[in-house]
N, C-alpha and C positions, 0 to 999 in steps of 0.2 A: 822478692826479698824473702827467701826461705832458707836461712842458714841451718846447717846441720846440728845435730845434738851437742856438739862440742863448742857451740857458739859462745864467745866470751864478750859480746857487745854489752853496752850499758843497760840494755833492756832484756837481757837473756832471762831474767827472772820471770817475766811474763810471756816472752816469746815475740818475735817479730811478726808472726802471723796475727796474733791478737792486737798488736799495735796497728797493723794494717786494717783490721776490721774496724777499729774505732776511727781511724783516719778516714776510711771510706764513708762513715756516717756523717762526718763533719766537713768533708772536702767539697770543693766547688767555690764559686765566687760569692754565693749568698748565704750559705748555711752558717758559717761562723758569724757573719754579720747579723743574721737573724737571732742566733743564740745570744750574741752580745747585747743587742737592743732589748730583747725580752728580759734577759738577766739584769740589765742595767736599769730598766724602767719598770719592771714588774709586769703584771698582767696588762696586755695591750689588745685593743680591738684591731681588726684587720686593717682598717683605714689608717689608724694611727701608725701601725707598723709600716705600712706602705709609704706614708709621708716621711718617716724617719730614714727609710732606705732609698736614698736618692738614686734614681735611675733603674730601679727594679720594675719589671713589667708585671701586670696582673697575673699573666700566665706563669711566669717564672716564680713569683712569690707563692702562688697557690701550690704549684708543684713541689717547691722546696719545703713548704710547711707540711704538706702531706707526707713527704719522706721523713721529715724530722719527727712527726707524730708517729709514723709507722715504726721508726727506730726507737721510740720511747723517750725522746729527748724533750719534746714539746707536747703539752696537753692542749687540746682544742675543746672549747666549750661552746656549744651552739644552743642558744636560748629558744630557738624555734619561734621567733617573733617575726612579724612583718612590720617594717623592713627588717632584714636579717641582722641579728646581733650575734657576732661570734668573737670570742676572746681567746687569746693564746697566753699561756704561761709555761714556765719551765717545770718539768717533772723533777723528781729527786735525781734521776740520772743526768738530766740537763743541768741542774744546779751543781752537780758534782764536777762539771766542766768549767765552772766559773773561775777557779784558780788559774786557768790558762790566761784569762783576761787580767787577773791580778798581777801575774808575772809580766804581762805586756805593759801594764801601767808602771810597774817597778822599773822595767827596761826604759820606758820613756822618761821617767824621772831621773834615772841615772844619766841618760843621754842629754837631758835638758840641763843638768848640772855641769856637764862637760862642755856643751856648746849651745848657744841659742838656736832654736829651730826657726827657719824661714817659713813664711806662710804656706807656700806650695811645694815644700821640699819633702821628698820621700825619705823614709827612714832607711 
C-alpha cells in the first residue's frame, strides 16, 4: 500500500506508509489484546496478564510483550527479585493508542442500542 504523491485518501495527511508502520506494531492476534488489558487494568504482573488473556501461551505472550516493549508501547519493570516480579504498563505512546478502544466501546454501545447481543455472537 504505497500510493503516489497525488494520493487523496482519508489518511493522505500522514501517509499510508506511516499508517502501515503503526499497524505493524499492533498487528497480530495478541498485541491489541495485550494493549487493551494493560490499558484497561493499569500495571499488571506477567501472571495476571496471562490469566486475563485466555488461550495465550507463555511463549507467545513473552514474545509479544518483548516486541511491544521494543516498539515503545509497553514498559517492562523487572524488580530483580526471587521469585521473579515483573510488571507491565503502557508507555505514553501505548497510552496514546487507547482512544482506539474508546471508539470500539462507542461502537459496541451503538450496536447494543440497535439490537441485543447474544452471548456468543461475533460483532
